[in-house]
C-alpha positions in Angstrom: 111.9 76.8 37.7 108.8 75.0 36.6 109.9 71.9 38.5 110.2 73.9 41.7 106.8 75.5 41.3 105.3 72.1 40.7 107.1 70.8 43.8 105.8 73.7 45.9 102.2 73.1 44.7 102.4 69.4 45.6 103.9 70.2 49.0 101.3 72.7 49.9 98.1 71.0 48.7 99.0 67.6 49.9 96.1 65.3 50.7 94.8 64.9 54.2 96.7 62.3 56.3 94.5 60.4 58.7 96.5 58.6 61.5 96.4 54.8 61.3 98.0 54.7 64.7 97.0 54.9 67.5 93.4 54.0 68.0 91.8 57.3 69.0 88.2 57.8 70.1 86.0 59.0 67.2 85.3 62.5 68.7 89.1 63.3 69.0 89.8 61.9 65.6 87.0 63.9 63.9 88.1 67.1 65.6 91.7 66.5 64.5 90.7 65.8 60.9 88.5 68.9 60.9 91.3 71.1 62.1 93.7 69.6 59.5 91.3 70.2 56.7 91.0 73.8 57.7 94.7 74.2 57.8 95.2 72.7 54.4 92.3 74.8 53.0 93.8 78.0 54.4 97.2 77.0 52.9 95.9 76.4 49.4 93.6 79.4 49.4 96.5 81.8 50.1 98.1 80.8 46.8 101.3 82.7 47.8 103.7 79.9 47.5 105.6 81.8 44.7 107.0 84.0 47.4 108.8 81.0 48.8 110.9 80.3 45.7 114.2 82.2 45.3 115.7 83.0 41.9 118.8 81.0 42.9 116.8 77.8 42.9 116.3 77.5 46.6 112.9 77.5 48.3 111.1 77.4 51.6 109.7 74.0 52.5 108.2 72.1 55.4 110.8 70.6 57.7 111.8 67.0 57.2 113.3 66.9 60.7 112.2 68.6 63.9 114.1 68.9 67.2 111.2 68.3 69.6 113.1 68.9 72.9 113.7 68.7 75.6 113.9 72.2 77.2 117.3 72.9 78.7 118.5 69.6 77.3 120.9 71.2 74.7 118.6 71.8 71.7 120.4 75.0 70.7 123.8 73.3 70.9 122.5 70.4 68.8 121.0 72.6 66.2 124.2 74.7 65.9 126.4 71.6 65.6 124.1 70.0 63.1 124.2 73.2 61.1 127.9 72.6 60.4 126.7 70.0 57.8 126.3 71.6 54.3 123.1 69.6 53.7 121.3 71.1 56.7 119.2 74.3 56.5 118.1 75.3 60.0 115.4 77.7 61.1 117.0 80.3 63.3 114.2 80.9 65.8 111.9 78.5 67.8 108.7 78.4 65.7 106.2 77.1 68.2 103.8 76.2 65.4 102.4 73.0 66.8 102.1 74.1 70.5 100.8 77.7 70.2 97.2 77.8 69.1 97.5 81.3 67.5 100.4 80.0 65.4 98.7 76.7 64.5 95.6 78.5 63.3 97.6 80.4 60.8 98.0 77.2 58.7 100.8 75.4 57.0 101.7 78.2 54.7 102.5 80.4 57.7 104.7 77.5 59.0 106.5 77.3 55.6 107.1 81.0 55.8 109.1 80.6 59.0 111.5 78.1 57.3 114.9 79.1 55.8 115.5 78.9 52.0 117.0 75.6 51.1 118.1 73.6 48.1 116.5 70.3 47.0 119.4 68.3 48.4 119.1 69.9 51.9 117.1 68.9 54.9 115.2 71.6 56.6 115.3 71.5 60.4 113.4 73.5 63.0 113.6 73.2 66.8 111.1 74.0 69.5 111.9 72.3 72.8 108.4 72.8 74.2 107.0 70.3 71.6 108.1 67.3 73.6 106.0 68.1 76.6 102.9 69.5 74.8 100.1 66.8 74.6 98.6 68.0 71.3 101.9 68.2 69.3 102.6 64.5 68.4 99.3 64.1 66.6 99.6 67.4 64.8 103.1 66.6 63.6 101.9 63.2 62.5 99.0 64.7 60.6 101.4 66.9 58.7 104.0 64.2 58.0 103.8 60.7 59.4 107.4 60.0 58.1 108.9 62.9 60.0 112.3 62.2 61.6 112.4 63.5 65.1 115.4 64.5 67.3 115.1 64.4 71.0 118.0 65.5 73.2 117.9 64.6 76.9 120.1 65.0 79.9 120.0 64.0 83.6 116.5 64.9 84.7 117.8 66.5 88.0 120.3 68.6 86.2 117.7 69.6 83.7 115.5 70.8 86.6 118.3 73.0 87.9 119.0 74.4 84.4 115.3 75.1 83.9 115.2 77.2 87.1 118.5 78.9 86.3 117.2 80.1 82.9 114.0 81.6 84.5 116.1 83.1 87.3 118.4 85.0 85.0 115.6 86.2 82.8 114.1 87.8 85.9 117.4 89.2 87.0 118.0 90.9 83.6 114.6 92.6 84.0 115.5 93.6 87.6 112.6 91.5 88.9 112.9 89.5 92.1 112.7 85.7 91.9 112.3 83.1 94.6 115.1 80.7 95.5 115.0 77.2 94.0 114.3 75.8 97.4 110.9 77.6 97.4 110.0 75.8 94.2 111.4 72.4 95.2 110.0 72.1 98.7 106.3 72.2 99.7 105.2 71.4 103.2 108.6 69.8 103.9 108.4 67.5 101.0 109.5 67.6 97.4 107.1 69.7 95.4 106.2 67.3 92.5 103.8 69.9 91.1 106.7 72.1 90.1 106.6 72.4 86.3 110.3 71.9 85.9 110.0 68.5 87.6 107.1 67.5 85.4 109.1 68.4 82.3 111.8 65.9 83.4 109.4 63.0 83.6 110.5 61.8 80.2 108.7 58.5 80.1 105.3 60.3 80.5 105.9 62.5 77.5 107.6 59.8 75.5 104.6 57.6 75.7 102.6 60.2 74.0 105.0 60.5 71.1 105.2 56.7 70.7 101.4 56.6 70.1 102.1 58.2 66.7 105.7 57.6 65.8 107.7 54.3 66.0 110.9 54.4 68.0 113.0 54.2 64.9 111.7 57.6 63.9 112.9 59.2 67.1 116.6 59.6 67.7 117.5 60.3 71.3 120.7 62.4 71.7 122.5 62.0 75.0 122.8 65.6 76.1 125.3 64.9 78.8 127.7 63.2 76.3 127.1 66.0 73.8 128.5 68.5 76.3 131.5 66.3 77.2 132.4 64.9 73.8 130.1 66.2 71.0 131.6 64.6 67.9 130.4 60.9 68.6 126.8 62.1 69.3 126.7 64.2 66.1 128.0 61.3 64.1 125.0 59.3 65.3 122.7 62.1 64.2 124.2 62.2 60.8 123.6 58.5 60.4 120.0 58.8 61.6 119.3 61.5 59.1 121.0 59.6 56.4 123.5 62.4 55.8 126.9 61.9 54.3 129.6 62.1 57.0 130.7 65.7 56.7 131.2 66.9 60.3 134.6 66.1 61.8 136.2 66.1 65.2 138.2 69.1 64.0 134.9 71.1 64.0 134.9 71.1 67.8 137.4 72.6 70.2 137.2 73.0 74.0 137.1 76.6 75.2 138.7 76.7 78.6 137.4 80.1 79.4 133.8 79.2 78.8 134.2 75.6 80.0 132.4 73.9 77.1 133.0 73.0 73.4 132.8 75.6 70.7 132.6 75.2 66.9 135.1 75.7 64.1 133.6 76.1 60.6 135.9 76.8 57.6 138.4 78.4 59.9 135.8 80.5 61.6 135.4 79.9 65.4 132.1 80.5 67.2 130.7 79.6 70.6 127.1 79.4 71.9 125.5 82.5 73.5 126.8 83.5 76.9 123.5 82.4 78.4 124.5 78.8 77.8 126.5 77.0 80.3 125.5 79.2 83.3 126.4 77.9 86.7 123.5 76.2 88.6 122.5 77.5 92.0 123.9 75.9 95.1 121.4 73.3 96.4 121.5 71.5 99.7 122.8 68.0 99.3 119.8 66.4 101.0 117.5 68.2 98.7 119.4 67.0 95.7 119.2 63.4 97.0 115.4 63.8 97.3 115.4 64.9 93.6 117.5 61.9 92.6 115.4 59.5 94.5 112.2 60.9 93.0 113.4 60.4 89.4 114.8 56.9 90.0 111.6 55.0 89.1 110.5 57.4 86.2 114.0 57.0 84.7 113.8 53.2 85.0 110.5 53.3 83.2 111.9 55.5 80.5 114.9 53.2 79.9 112.5 50.2 79.5 110.4 52.3 77.1 113.2 53.2 74.7 115.4 50.1 75.3 118.4 52.3 76.3 120.1 53.3 79.6 121.6 56.7 80.3 124.2 57.6 83.0 121.8 59.5 85.2 121.7 59.6 89.0 
């Protein structure tokens, strides 16, 4: 028990980390350091870390891995699949610590309190898809842990746009609120509306550049979301290797559900599928409009491939 208490103390009152990369202007750097000092001060002053230690030897701890995005890329599926591994302890809800100011001001102790209890041999994982496209998040994550291993799951940008719209559309339908057609968002003055937020979220190279200012590429594993849907096991194997986990997840942990039209999970004989909100059919979109969308993403996708040294089977 003493060892766990000592570990918790060291975890919480860790020294301030000042980024060595990238070169940031002094005003931004000073502000960041000031915020971080306040966070650590608030954490240590609370002195309530004992509440994060369980009698069975498990404890709450800062995550060693974060699924940073992308929204509607398959983050929930990735987290559920990864949770099949006995050495993974996953936070159930999206925490939004680094991108929501009211959460971030609560300090690191609040963040720890959102984590699941885990054993020393386990890796704690949280996922918040909005992190990838939030400009402030990379530096904040770096200031907490410059050795963080990050998981980013991406899919065809055009398909992601349609999924983004579909989610918001159904959210409005459930509340019996009207919602415009997707054409009203995608078209403005007869041209593709590049100001549509869903399109901006699919400009992967723009957001990736921001992350690469703080984390080298070997700290960010990109999961192919389109392949994860079609054949999940090979993608999960790669994630296991990236996280230096023993190979515990097998092909037998996945089975195709013909009724739902996607893969479900089998764990110790128990079968479970993702929530019914997953895998919803996209709205019908005019072929010419889809072509405009594909053409728009052609150059951004090319820049992203060059940035990460990989290609993906996107339009």
